[in-house]
C-alpha positions in Angstrom: 21.4 11.4 -36.6 22.2 8.9 -33.8 21.7 9.3 -30.1 25.3 10.1 -29.5 25.1 12.9 -31.8 22.1 14.3 -30.1 24.0 13.8 -26.6 27.0 15.7 -28.1 24.8 18.6 -29.2 23.0 18.7 -25.8 26.2 18.6 -23.8 27.7 21.4 -25.8 24.5 23.3 -25.5 24.6 22.9 -21.8 28.2 24.0 -21.5 27.7 26.9 -23.9 24.9 28.3 -21.8 26.3 27.7 -18.3 23.8 24.7 -17.5 24.9 21.9 -15.4 25.4 18.5 -17.2 23.7 16.0 -14.9 22.9 12.3 -15.2 19.3 13.2 -14.8 19.3 15.4 -17.9 21.0 12.8 -20.1 18.5 10.3 -18.9 15.7 12.4 -20.0 17.4 12.9 -23.3 17.6 9.3 -23.9 14.1 8.6 -22.7 12.7 11.3 -25.0 14.6 10.1 -28.1 13.1 6.8 -27.6 9.6 8.1 -27.8 7.8 6.9 -30.9 5.2 9.6 -31.3 4.4 13.0 -30.1 4.4 13.1 -26.3 4.0 15.6 -23.5 6.0 16.1 -20.5 3.7 14.0 -18.2 3.8 11.1 -20.8 7.5 11.0 -20.7 7.7 11.5 -16.9 5.2 8.3 -16.5 7.4 6.3 -19.1 10.5 7.0 -17.1 8.7 6.0 -14.0 7.5 2.8 -15.3 11.1 2.1 -16.6 12.3 2.5 -13.1 14.1 5.8 -13.9 13.8 8.2 -11.1 13.6 11.9 -12.0 11.6 14.7 -10.8 8.6 15.9 -12.9 10.1 19.5 -12.6 13.4 18.3 -14.0 11.6 16.6 -17.0 9.7 19.8 -17.9 13.1 21.8 -17.6 15.0 19.5 -19.5 12.4 19.2 -22.4 12.5 23.1 -22.8 16.5 23.0 -23.0 16.3 20.2 -25.5 13.7 22.3 -27.6 15.9 25.6 -27.3 19.0 23.5 -28.7 16.8 22.2 -31.6 17.0 18.4 -30.5 13.1 18.4 -30.0 10.2 20.4 -31.8 7.7 21.9 -29.4 4.1 22.0 -30.6 0.8 23.4 -29.2 -2.0 21.9 -30.7 -5.2 23.9 -30.1 -4.9 24.4 -26.4 -3.6 21.0 -25.5 -0.4 20.8 -23.5 2.8 21.2 -25.2 3.8 18.1 -27.2 7.4 17.3 -28.4 8.7 15.2 -31.0 12.5 14.3 -31.9 14.1 16.0 -34.7 15.8 13.1 -36.2 17.0 14.6 -39.2 13.5 14.5 -40.6 12.2 16.8 -43.4 9.8 19.5 -42.8 6.4 18.0 -42.0 3.0 18.9 -41.1 0.3 17.9 -38.6 -3.3 17.1 -39.0 -4.8 17.0 -35.6 -8.2 15.3 -35.2 -10.3 17.2 -32.7 -12.5 14.3 -32.0 -9.9 11.7 -31.0 -6.8 13.9 -30.6 -5.0 11.6 -33.1 -2.0 13.4 -34.9 -1.3 12.5 -38.6 2.2 13.7 -40.0 2.4 14.4 -43.7 5.1 16.0 -46.0 4.3 18.2 -49.1 7.0 19.5 -51.3 4.3 21.9 -53.0 3.7 23.6 -49.7 7.4 23.9 -49.1 7.8 25.4 -52.5 5.0 27.7 -52.2 6.4 29.3 -48.8 9.9 29.6 -50.3 8.6 31.6 -53.3 6.3 33.8 -51.2 9.3 34.6 -49.1 11.5 35.2 -52.0 8.8 37.5 -53.6 8.8 39.5 -50.4 12.4 39.6 -50.2 12.4 37.6 -47.2 14.8 34.7 -45.8 12.5 31.8 -44.7 13.8 30.6 -41.3 11.4 28.2 -40.0 7.7 27.4 -40.1 4.9 25.2 -38.9 1.6 24.1 -40.4 -1.2 22.7 -38.3 -4.4 21.6 -39.8 -7.4 20.8 -37.5 -10.0 18.3 -38.6 -12.6 15.9 -37.0 -13.2 12.2 -37.9 -16.2 12.0 -40.2 -17.6 9.1 -38.2 -16.4 8.2 -34.8 -17.7 4.6 -35.5 -15.6 4.3 -38.6 -12.6 6.2 -37.8 -9.6 5.6 -40.1 -7.1 7.3 -37.9 -4.7 4.8 -36.0 -5.8 1.5 -34.3 -8.1 2.6 -31.9 -11.6 3.8 -32.2 -12.4 7.6 -31.8 -13.7 8.7 -28.3 -16.1 11.6 -29.2 
């Protein structure tokens, strides 16, 4: 999906739910969609400030919730951390492994898991609507961490 499609979805959602369509909300939408990895509201707010885009922190928090509600973003709570978001760019279901040592997040897909969940729901006469799987792990050696480009910080 392209940014224009997300903008159209967001504007329709705002109209349908009696919310104001403001320039700030569109700027936040564009900035959130430009984020590469998982991010929290403060990281987005800081990025926008660094890009000389002036919005209030409260507007960022509120707009992220609206974007989550209309399925533009996925909201995750990884083990007591602040809520983190990622754009739903038409990606397949995927899962997260979170390193508790360095807080890095690894995404992966697994069709076997998808099929198993569908089968369990079918066997129980349920319709699978949505799911999220989070795996918590720890680097075996902080000095020799293989996750990302930066060393672990234990």
